[in-house]
C-alpha positions, 0 to 999 in steps of 0.5 A, spaced: 500 500 500 503 506 497 499 511 501 503 517 503 502 524 506 506 530 505 512 533 509 511 541 508 516 546 509 516 554 510 521 558 506 521 563 511 527 563 515 534 562 513 537 559 520 533 552 519 530 549 525 523 547 527 520 553 526 521 552 518 517 545 519 510 546 517 507 539 518 505 533 515 498 533 511 494 527 508 488 528 503 482 525 505 483 520 499 490 518 502 486 517 509 481 513 506 485 509 502 490 507 508 483 506 512 481 501 507 487 497 509 485 496 516 477 494 514 473 490 514 474 488 521 471 482 525 471 482 533 468 478 538 466 482 544 464 481 551 465 473 549 458 474 546 457 478 540 461 477 534 461 484 531 463 485 523 465 492 520 465 494 513 469 499 509 469 506 512 466 512 508 469 518 511 467 526 511 471 531 514 468 536 519 473 542 520 468 546 524 469 541 529 476 538 528 473 531 527 473 526 522 466 523 521 465 516 519 460 511 517 460 504 516 456 498 515 456 493 521 453 486 523 452 483 530 451 476 531 450 472 537 448 465 538 441 465 542 438 458 544 443 454 539 441 458 534 445 464 530 442 470 530 445 476 526 443 483 525 445 488 520 445 495 519 450 501 519 453 506 524 456 513 524 462 516 529 466 522 529 473 522 532 479 525 532 486 522 530 492 522 535 499 520 533 502 514 537 510 514 537 511 507 539 509 504 532 509 511 528 501 510 527 495 514 527 489 512 531 482 514 532 481 518 538 475 521 542 471 516 538 463 518 539 457 514 536 453 519 532 448 514 530 446 506 530 441 503 526 440 495 526 435 491 522 430 487 526 430 490 532 423 491 536 421 498 537 420 497 544 428 496 545 431 500 540 433 506 544 437 501 549 440 497 543 442 503 540 445 505 547 449 499 548 451 498 540 454 505 541 458 504 547 460 497 544 462 501 537 466 506 541 470 501 545 472 497 539 474 503 535 477 507 540 485 507 539 484 503 533 490 504 528 488 507 521 495 509 518 502 507 519 507 512 517 512 510 512 519 508 514 522 514 510 518 519 514 519 516 520 527 516 519 526 523 517 522 525 523 527 522 527 533 525 524 530 532 525 528 530 532 521 531 531 514 527 532 507 529 530 503 533 534 496 536 534 491 534 528 487 540 524 482 538 520 481 542 513 476 541 507 481 537 504 484 533 509 488 532 515 494 536 518 499 535 523 504 540 526 511 538 528 513 538 535 520 536 539 520 529 540 519 528 548 
């Protein structure tokens, strides 16, 4: 997978150093392509539910500095020796954080925005939506969606910097550089 972001530099200043570095930027298309490498996803939850997540659909939310994501899902369980599977979709919004231990970008502050499952009786739909939203948040918090290319990691190490805060724009996601801790 050849997904890459862009290293940007300022032309202002002549002494060099951290003040000349602008940051790391990923277009929404690059982020979408990178995320597709980690999905579909299947996880067992609470030793009872089998949760399957399809390919994400992204929407940038610059006003909130978040990324909106919608996914198709399935939730299966064995009830009285019979397999029962519900299908539907859900939406979340999240930030991204840099994880220096493995040079990855991970979902952060995941918030469930909507959940819709088929064949759920109307009387229990609100409870199922709350429980499902909590499960989705638990599964996706800290989930890796991008690994920085080795050459970029080597460049950052040489400069003594790492990715800092995320900034969502209309065209993608950017990160400033901060000194390595």
